[in-house]
Structure formats: structure tokens, C-alpha cells
C-alpha positions as CSV (number, residue, x, y, z in Angstrom):
1,M,-13.5,5.5,25.0
2,E,-14.2,7.9,22.1
3,K,-15.2,6.7,18.7
4,F,-13.4,8.3,15.7
5,S,-14.3,6.2,12.6
6,N,-16.9,8.7,11.4
7,L,-15.2,11.9,12.3
8,P,-14.2,14.4,9.6
9,L,-10.5,14.6,8.6
10,E,-9.8,17.7,10.8
11,A,-10.9,15.9,13.9
12,L,-8.7,13.0,13.2
13,L,-5.7,15.3,13.4
14,R,-6.3,16.5,16.9
15,P,-3.0,16.5,18.8
16,E,-4.4,14.7,21.9
17,G,-5.6,11.7,19.8
18,Y,-8.0,9.2,21.0
19,D,-8.0,6.3,23.4
20,C,-9.5,3.2,22.0
21,D,-11.1,0.0,23.1
22,C,-8.5,-1.9,21.2
23,G,-6.0,-0.8,23.8
24,K,-4.0,1.6,21.8
25,H,-4.0,5.4,22.0
26,H,-4.3,6.5,18.5
27,A,-2.7,9.9,17.3
28,A,-1.5,11.1,14.0
29,R,1.7,13.1,13.8
30,L,0.1,14.8,10.8
31,K,-0.8,18.3,11.8
32,K,-2.2,20.0,8.8
33,V,-4.0,19.1,5.6
34,I,-5.1,21.6,2.8
35,I,-7.0,20.2,-0.2
36,G,-8.5,22.6,-2.6
37,Q,-8.1,24.8,-5.7
38,G,-5.2,27.1,-5.5
39,A,-3.7,25.3,-2.5
40,L,-0.2,25.7,-3.7
41,F,-0.2,29.3,-2.7
42,Q,-0.7,28.2,0.8
43,V,2.5,26.2,1.0
44,G,4.5,29.2,2.4
45,S,1.9,29.8,5.2
46,V,2.0,26.2,6.1
47,L,5.8,26.1,6.5
48,R,5.7,29.3,8.6
49,E,3.0,27.6,10.8
50,L,5.4,24.7,11.3
51,G,8.4,27.0,12.1
52,V,10.3,25.8,8.9
53,T,12.8,28.3,7.6
54,H,15.1,26.2,5.2
55,P,13.2,23.5,3.3
56,M,14.7,21.2,0.7
57,I,12.3,20.7,-2.3
58,V,12.5,17.3,-3.9
59,A,10.8,16.4,-7.2
60,D,11.2,14.3,-10.3
61,Q,11.1,15.5,-13.8
62,N,7.3,15.5,-14.1
63,T,6.3,16.6,-10.7
64,Y,8.8,19.5,-10.9
65,R,7.1,20.6,-14.3
66,V,3.5,20.4,-12.9
67,A,4.1,21.8,-9.4
68,G,7.7,21.9,-8.1
69,R,8.8,24.9,-10.2
70,Q,5.8,26.9,-9.0
71,V,6.3,26.0,-5.3
72,Y,10.1,27.0,-5.6
73,D,9.3,30.2,-7.2
74,L,6.6,31.1,-4.7
75,L,8.9,30.3,-1.8
76,T,11.9,32.1,-3.0
77,G,9.8,34.9,-4.2
78,A,8.6,35.2,-0.6
79,G,12.2,35.2,0.7
80,V,12.3,31.7,1.9
81,K,15.8,30.0,1.6
82,C,15.1,26.8,-0.3
83,E,17.3,24.0,-1.7
84,L,16.0,22.2,-4.7
85,Y,16.8,18.7,-6.0
86,V,15.2,17.3,-9.1
87,F,16.1,13.7,-9.9
88,P,17.9,13.7,-13.3
89,Q,16.6,10.1,-14.3
90,A,13.4,9.7,-16.2
91,H,12.3,7.0,-13.8
92,V,12.8,7.0,-10.0
93,E,12.8,3.8,-7.9
94,P,12.1,4.0,-4.2
95,D,15.6,2.3,-3.3
96,E,18.9,2.8,-1.7
97,F,20.3,4.6,-4.8
98,S,17.5,7.3,-4.9
99,V,17.7,7.8,-1.2
100,G,21.6,8.2,-1.6
101,Q,21.0,10.8,-4.3
102,V,18.9,13.0,-2.1
103,I,21.3,12.6,0.9
104,M,24.3,13.4,-1.3
105,N,22.6,16.7,-2.2
106,F,21.3,17.4,1.4
107,T,22.6,20.8,2.7
108,P,23.3,21.3,6.4
109,G,20.7,23.5,7.9
110,V,17.8,22.2,6.0
111,D,15.0,21.8,8.4
112,C,12.2,20.3,6.3
113,M,12.0,17.8,3.4
114,L,9.3,19.2,1.1
115,A,8.2,16.3,-1.2
116,V,6.6,17.4,-4.6
117,G,5.1,14.2,-6.0
118,S,3.0,11.1,-5.0
119,G,4.2,7.7,-3.9
120,T,7.9,7.3,-4.8
121,I,9.0,10.9,-4.0
122,N,7.0,10.8,-0.8
123,D,8.5,7.6,0.4
124,I,12.1,8.7,-0.3
125,C,11.7,12.0,1.5
126,K,10.2,10.2,4.5
127,I,13.3,8.0,4.7
128,V,15.6,11.0,4.5
129,S,13.5,13.1,6.9
130,K,13.8,10.4,9.6
131,A,17.5,10.1,9.0
132,A,18.1,13.8,9.1
133,G,15.6,14.5,11.9
134,T,13.7,17.1,9.8
135,R,10.2,18.0,9.4
136,Q,8.3,16.5,6.4
137,V,5.8,18.2,4.2
138,V,4.2,16.8,1.1
139,V,2.8,18.6,-1.9
140,G,0.6,16.0,-3.7
141,T,0.5,15.9,-7.3
142,A,-1.8,13.0,-8.0
143,P,-4.6,11.0,-6.1
144,S,-2.7,7.9,-6.9
145,M,-2.0,6.1,-3.6
146,D,-2.8,6.2,0.1
147,G,0.6,6.5,1.5
148,Y,0.7,10.4,1.8
149,A,-0.4,10.4,5.5
150,S,1.1,7.0,6.5
151,N,4.1,6.7,8.8
152,S,5.8,4.1,6.5
153,S,7.6,4.0,3.2
154,S,7.2,1.3,0.5
155,M,10.8,0.8,-0.5
156,I,13.0,-1.6,-2.4
157,S,15.7,-2.8,0.0
158,A,18.3,-5.2,-1.2
159,G,16.1,-5.9,-4.1
160,V,13.1,-6.9,-1.9
161,K,10.0,-4.8,-1.8
162,T,9.3,-4.1,1.9
163,T,7.7,-1.6,4.2
164,I,10.1,0.6,6.2
165,Y,8.6,2.5,9.2
166,S,9.8,6.1,8.7
167,V,7.9,9.2,9.5
168,C,4.4,10.7,9.1
169,P,4.3,14.0,7.3
170,D,3.7,17.2,9.3
171,A,1.5,18.6,6.6
172,I,0.0,17.7,3.2
173,V,-1.0,20.3,0.7
174,A,-3.0,19.2,-2.4
175,D,-4.1,21.6,-5.1
176,V,-7.1,20.3,-6.8
177,D,-6.1,22.1,-10.0
178,V,-2.9,20.1,-10.1
179,L,-4.6,16.8,-9.1
180,R,-7.2,17.1,-11.9
181,Q,-4.4,17.3,-14.5
182,A,-2.8,13.9,-13.4
183,P,-2.6,11.3,-16.2
184,L,-5.7,8.9,-16.2
185,K,-3.3,6.1,-15.2
186,M,-2.5,7.9,-11.9
187,L,-6.3,8.2,-11.2
188,Q,-6.7,4.5,-12.0
189,A,-3.8,3.7,-9.6
190,G,-5.5,5.5,-6.7
191,L,-8.6,3.6,-7.3
192,G,-6.8,0.3,-7.5
193,D,-4.9,1.0,-4.2
194,M,-8.1,1.7,-2.4
195,L,-10.1,-1.2,-3.7
196,A,-7.4,-3.3,-2.1
197,K,-8.7,-2.2,1.4
198,Y,-11.7,-4.7,1.1
199,I,-9.2,-7.5,1.2
200,S,-6.7,-6.0,3.7
201,V,-9.3,-5.5,6.3
202,C,-10.7,-9.0,5.7
203,E,-7.3,-10.6,6.1
204,W,-6.5,-8.5,9.1
205,R,-9.6,-9.9,10.7
206,I,-8.8,-13.5,9.6
207,S,-5.3,-13.2,11.0
208,N,-6.8,-11.9,14.3
209,I,-9.0,-15.1,14.4
210,I,-6.2,-17.5,13.5
211,N,-3.1,-15.9,15.1
212,G,-4.4,-13.5,17.7
213,E,-2.9,-10.6,15.7
214,Y,-3.7,-7.2,17.0
215,Y,-6.9,-5.8,15.4
216,C,-8.8,-2.5,15.9
217,E,-12.4,-2.3,14.8
218,E,-12.4,1.5,14.8
219,V,-9.4,1.6,12.5
220,A,-11.0,-1.0,10.2
221,A,-14.3,1.1,10.3
222,L,-12.3,4.2,9.3
223,M,-10.7,2.2,6.3
224,R,-14.2,1.0,5.1
225,R,-15.4,4.6,5.2
226,C,-12.6,5.6,2.9
227,V,-13.3,2.9,0.4
228,R,-17.0,3.7,0.3
229,R,-16.3,7.5,-0.4
230,I,-13.8,6.6,-3.2
231,V,-16.1,4.0,-4.8
232,E,-18.8,6.6,-4.7
233,A,-16.7,9.2,-6.4
234,A,-14.9,6.9,-8.9
235,P,-17.4,7.2,-11.8
236,Q,-16.9,10.9,-11.9
237,L,-13.1,10.7,-12.2
238,T,-13.1,10.2,-15.9
239,Q,-14.6,13.7,-16.1
240,R,-12.1,14.9,-13.7
241,S,-14.8,16.5,-11.5
242,P,-13.0,18.8,-9.0
243,Q,-15.4,17.5,-6.3
244,A,-14.7,13.8,-7.1
245,V,-11.0,14.4,-7.2
246,M,-11.1,16.2,-3.8
247,Q,-13.2,13.5,-2.4
248,V,-10.8,10.7,-3.6
249,M,-7.7,12.6,-2.4
250,E,-9.3,13.1,1.1
251,G,-10.2,9.4,1.2
252,L,-6.5,8.5,0.4
253,I,-5.2,10.7,3.2
254,V,-7.7,9.4,5.8
255,S,-6.6,5.9,4.7
256,G,-3.0,6.8,5.5
257,I,-4.1,8.2,8.8
258,A,-5.8,4.8,9.7
259,M,-2.4,3.1,8.9
260,S,-0.7,5.7,11.3
261,Y,-3.3,5.0,14.0
262,A,-2.8,1.2,13.7
263,E,1.0,1.7,13.6
264,V,1.1,-1.1,11.0
265,S,0.4,-1.4,7.4
266,R,-2.0,-4.2,7.9
267,P,-5.2,-2.2,7.4
268,A,-4.0,-1.2,3.9
269,S,-2.5,-4.2,2.2
270,G,-3.0,-8.0,1.8
271,L,-2.3,-10.5,-0.9
272,E,-3.3,-8.2,-3.7
273,H,-0.3,-5.9,-2.8
274,Y,2.0,-8.9,-2.7
275,F,1.2,-9.6,-6.2
276,S,2.3,-6.1,-7.1
277,H,5.4,-6.4,-4.9
278,I,6.6,-9.6,-6.4
279,W,6.1,-8.3,-10.0
280,E,8.0,-5.2,-9.1
281,M,10.8,-7.4,-7.9
282,H,10.8,-9.6,-10.9
283,S,10.8,-6.6,-13.1
284,L,14.1,-5.3,-11.5
285,M,15.5,-8.8,-12.4
286,G,14.3,-8.3,-16.0
287,R,11.6,-11.1,-15.8
288,C,8.5,-9.1,-16.5
289,P,7.2,-5.6,-17.2
290,N,6.3,-3.2,-14.5
291,D,3.4,-0.8,-14.2
292,L,2.4,1.7,-11.6
293,H,1.9,0.1,-8.1
294,G,-1.8,0.9,-7.9
295,I,-2.6,-0.4,-11.3
296,Q,-0.9,-3.7,-10.4
297,V,-2.6,-3.7,-7.0
298,G,-6.0,-3.4,-8.8
299,V,-5.3,-6.4,-10.9
300,G,-4.1,-8.2,-7.8
301,T,-7.4,-7.3,-6.2
302,V,-9.4,-8.9,-9.0
303,L,-7.3,-12.1,-8.7
304,T,-7.6,-12.3,-5.0
305,L,-11.5,-11.7,-5.0
306,R,-11.7,-14.4,-7.4
307,M,-9.9,-16.9,-5.2
308,Y,-11.9,-15.8,-2.1
309,G,-15.0,-16.6,-4.2
310,W,-13.7,-20.3,-4.6
311,L,-12.7,-20.5,-0.9
312,R,-16.2,-19.7,0.3
313,N,-17.3,-23.1,-0.9
314,E,-14.4,-25.1,0.8
315,K,-14.6,-27.0,3.9
316,P,-11.2,-27.6,5.9
317,D,-9.8,-31.1,5.4
318,R,-7.5,-31.9,8.4
319,E,-5.8,-34.9,6.7
320,R,-5.1,-33.3,3.5
321,A,-3.7,-30.3,5.1
322,L,-1.4,-32.3,7.5
323,R,-0.4,-34.5,4.6
324,N,0.6,-31.4,2.5
325,A,2.6,-29.9,5.5
326,A,4.4,-33.0,6.1
327,A,5.5,-33.2,2.5
328,F,7.3,-29.8,2.8
329,D,10.9,-30.0,1.7
330,M,13.1,-27.2,3.1
331,A,16.0,-27.8,0.6
332,A,13.7,-27.9,-2.4
333,W,11.8,-24.7,-1.1
334,E,15.1,-22.9,-0.8
335,R,16.0,-23.9,-4.4
336,D,12.6,-22.6,-5.6
337,M,13.2,-19.2,-3.7
338,R,16.6,-18.9,-5.3
339,D,15.0,-19.6,-8.8
340,S,12.3,-17.0,-8.1
341,F,14.3,-14.3,-6.5
342,G,17.8,-14.7,-7.5
343,P,20.3,-12.7,-5.6
344,T,17.6,-11.5,-3.2
345,A,16.6,-14.9,-2.1
346,E,18.7,-15.0,1.0
347,T,16.5,-12.2,2.5
348,V,13.4,-14.2,1.8
349,I,15.0,-17.4,3.2
350,D,16.0,-15.5,6.3
351,I,12.4,-14.7,7.0
352,E,11.4,-18.4,7.0
353,R,14.4,-19.2,9.4
354,K,13.2,-16.5,11.8
355,V,9.4,-17.1,11.5
356,G,9.0,-20.8,10.7
357,K,5.9,-20.4,8.6
358,H,6.3,-23.9,7.5
359,D,7.1,-25.4,10.8
360,P,4.9,-28.6,11.2
361,V,4.1,-27.9,15.0
362,K,3.0,-24.3,14.2
363,H,1.1,-25.4,11.3
364,A,-0.8,-27.9,13.1
365,A,-1.8,-25.3,15.8
366,R,-3.0,-22.9,13.1
367,L,-4.9,-25.7,11.4
368,E,-6.8,-26.4,14.6
369,R,-7.8,-22.8,15.1
370,I,-8.9,-22.6,11.4
371,I,-11.1,-25.7,11.6
372,A,-12.5,-24.6,14.9
373,H,-13.4,-21.1,13.6
374,W,-14.2,-21.8,9.9
375,D,-17.6,-20.5,10.3
376,D,-16.2,-17.3,11.8
377,I,-13.8,-17.0,8.9
378,L,-16.6,-17.4,6.3
379,R,-18.5,-14.7,8.1
380,V,-15.7,-12.3,7.9
381,M,-15.4,-13.0,4.2
382,D,-19.2,-12.3,3.7
383,E,-19.0,-9.1,5.8
384,E,-15.9,-7.6,4.1
385,L,-15.6,-8.7,0.5
386,P,-17.6,-6.9,-2.3
387,D,-19.1,-8.7,-5.2
388,Y,-16.5,-9.7,-7.7
389,N,-18.4,-8.4,-10.8
390,K,-19.2,-5.1,-9.1
391,I,-15.6,-4.3,-8.7
392,V,-14.6,-5.4,-12.1
393,N,-17.4,-3.3,-13.7
394,L,-16.3,-0.3,-11.5
395,M,-12.8,-0.5,-12.6
396,K,-13.9,-0.8,-16.3
397,T,-15.8,2.6,-15.9
398,L,-12.4,4.2,-15.4
399,Q,-10.9,2.1,-18.2
400,E,-8.7,0.4,-15.6
401,P,-6.9,-2.9,-16.4
402,T,-8.5,-5.8,-14.6
403,M,-6.4,-8.7,-16.0
404,P,-2.6,-9.5,-15.8
405,R,-2.2,-10.0,-19.5
406,T,-3.3,-6.4,-20.1
407,L,-0.2,-5.4,-18.2
408,G,2.0,-7.9,-20.3
409,L,2.1,-10.4,-17.4
410,S,2.2,-14.0,-18.4
411,D,0.0,-16.6,-16.6
412,G,3.3,-18.2,-15.3
413,E,4.3,-14.8,-13.7
414,V,0.9,-14.6,-11.9
415,I,1.2,-18.2,-10.6
416,S,4.8,-17.5,-9.5
417,A,3.7,-14.4,-7.6
418,L,0.9,-16.3,-5.8
419,R,3.3,-19.1,-4.8
420,C,5.8,-16.6,-3.5
421,S,3.4,-14.1,-1.9
422,Q,3.5,-15.8,1.4
423,E,7.3,-15.8,1.7
424,I,8.4,-12.2,1.4
425,R,6.8,-10.8,4.6
426,D,5.8,-12.3,7.9
427,K,2.1,-11.4,7.3
428,Y,-0.9,-13.8,7.3
429,I,-2.6,-13.4,3.9
430,L,-4.8,-15.7,1.7
431,S,-1.8,-17.6,0.2
432,R,-0.7,-18.6,3.7
433,L,-4.2,-19.7,4.6
434,L,-4.3,-21.7,1.4
435,W,-1.1,-23.4,2.3
436,D,-2.3,-24.1,5.7
437,L,-5.3,-25.8,4.3
438,G,-3.3,-27.7,1.8
439,L,-4.9,-26.0,-1.1
440,L,-2.1,-23.7,-2.5
441,D,-1.1,-26.0,-5.3
442,E,-4.6,-26.6,-6.3
443,Y,-5.5,-22.9,-6.3
444,C,-2.4,-22.2,-8.5
445,D,-3.8,-24.7,-11.0
446,R,-7.2,-23.4,-10.8
447,L,-6.1,-19.8,-11.2
448,R,-4.0,-20.7,-14.2
449,E,-7.0,-22.5,-15.8
450,S,-9.2,-19.5,-15.2
451,L,-6.8,-17.0,-16.7
452,S,-6.5,-19.2,-19.8
453,A,-10.3,-19.3,-20.2
454,D,-10.7,-15.4,-19.8
């Protein structure tokens, strides 16, 4: 079996892919990546190479100004028949309404969705591309997230933040001259999204131990490499160094390839992302403010690392865990979910009905595996998780928020997100491990006290 975790980006794109010891054959649908100064001038040649003759350019107000107008002018000036849709609203959400806006303006004969933007625009175009059966090309405008090369879209569906598996782009074009001009907040968001990978890989391995969930060490190693590169480059981002920006963008793209290889989002998101997802959902309900996803993920990373630091000093207590699980009241839990999620609660409740996370028999089986493998779980934490202070200090070099109150989030909103984080997806993360150990209530109290003391 061939190893791929240390190969350059170009080698990861080879069409034949890689057979892996994990049992999967890994291959990326992504065919072409161009990162460099003046890369916008190569969009036309990329489309010709892919056989695209009639693209639909999609941008928002900002991305049209910084790159979309130029892409449109370059293509039409070269005689390429183009459709253009620029979202009229100032803020675009990745939801059914935005997808509908694009589809309502879709022209028969379009053979490529050409997304000009970063996370939201890319995610929307992936959904439309899958529905319409077109090619998908991205012109990246900010090194702000790692979803460029993934085969999924982070969407709000029926008011719930969820991952929808869509398509992987055929090509990504990223002009460093454009990326360098991105607002500092977008650079902070990219760092926040990547620092999360320490936790996501850790929790992926823990779930493999407890639940036997599929895990690939080569994909995990590829993700670790991405994080290392971005952490090394982060201090130079404040000077907008072209080399640092290029290195971060490449790391973000390789991270997306890792997700495509694994065919799940597991290598890229854990509890830290769920903090952000719930804050986004509550923001839609008018309960709290909302910031860029990567900014919120960065804060969630700090909170999660803090709790893992506490967990390293725990020993499983079987009696406490079983007592806590036996006290679970489904009716009271459903009321709590309706209080927390309002009209979207039924979607969350349906997940519990299908999965049975709180089922006492399933809990008891998980608990026995946790107790039997506690030393292994601790070893994984030690191997994967960075020093808390090192991460906080790194974020501060980029003037990145590290605490929820900086984002206008109350301590109560943080605790609510921690409690609800295990409910919105069927994914084993730290909050589920804490519930299994009978520690979730204690850690909610402890986190609230530590936030008050900061």
C-alpha cells in the first residue's frame, strides 16, 4: 500500500488515487489547483482544460468587487459565454433560500458552477452543482476555511446546521494578490478553522477506540501536516506575506482533500465546530450574535482544549456514570431541546430517536469500553492535543478572539452550546464522552466558573 501523507499537493490529485491500509481507496475528484500571483488570468485556461463552455459565475457583493467582476470581464473578453449571478443581499446564509436564489437564476445549458468566494458561496454552488449535474470550479478570495476541496457543504437545513455531502470541485484557482487583501478577520477565521484539527483528529481516534468508527491513520497524518504548516506560517499573516498566505491556502486545500479521502467530515471537525454550529443556529433565532464560522471555531477550540486539560486528570467512575445515565428523563430532555432549538427541535429529537445516544444498554456498553481503554484514550489526548497556552498565544499574535465574551456571547450561551453539542449530529465528541462518564453537568458548572474568572 502506498503512503500519501507526506506527498505534495499535486501528487494527491493523481486520478488513480491510492490504495490504503485502512481498507479504502482514496481519490480526490479535484483535478487542478492553481495558487499564485496573477492566478485569475488562468481561469479561462482551466475552464478550457475541463471542457467547460458555458459557466455560471456566482458571487456576493464583496467577492464580485474583489475578483468576480475581473473574472467575468476576462472570460467574456475571451469570448466565453457566461452567466452571472451576484447575490443582492448584504449577508448570504448557506441555506435553502440562497440555494433557491441561484437555481431560480440558473440558465439551461450552463455546464459549470463557477463560485467566486470562500465558504458560503462555495457551499451553495456545490449543492447547485450536484443538483444540476454540472462541473464545479472555485475562485478562492480568502484563506478563511478548509472546505474548498472537500466533497461536502456546511449548510443550514430546516434551521439546523448540518453537513450535506455534495461534490468536490474540479478545480480551485487562488490568486495570492486577491487572498492577501482579504480582511484580517478572514485570515483569523482560516487559522481558527485549522487549529480545530488538533481536536477533530483526537476525537476521531477516541471514537475509533470506543465505537469502532472507521479511522485512517494516513488521512489523520495528512491533516496533522496541514496544521503544522499553517501554525508555522501564522505569525507572518499579519504582514500579509505572499509566501505565508500561499502556504496557508495550500494547507487549507490539502485539509479539504483529506476530508474527501476519508469521505466524511470527521478529520476536520469536533466539539469546537459544534460550539459554532449551535451559536449560528441560536443567532438565526435571535438569541445571540453571530461571527465568522472560523472565528467561532477558534473560540470553541480554546474552550475544548481547556476541558480536555481537565479530563486528563479524571478516572472513570462506573457507579457515577451508570447513576447519571439511569436518571436520564426523555420527556424532560425533549422539553430542553424545544427550549434550546425552538421550531428546529424536532429534527434534533429525531436524531435521538434514530440513534439512541441515551439508551441505557448502549451507554453501558460504551462505558465498559471507555473504562477498559482509558489509558489508550489518555495516550491519544497526549499525542494529539497541543499545549493550551501555546494555542492561545498563537491566536493572540493574529489578534484573534480567544474568549466567547469577545464575540458578545454570554456564559449562559456557552454552557447551552456545550450541553446541546452532542445532540445535533450522530458524532462522538467530547461532550458525549463527558455524558457517558457522568461528568457533563459538572463540566458545565466548571466551565461557567472558569469563564467568570477570566
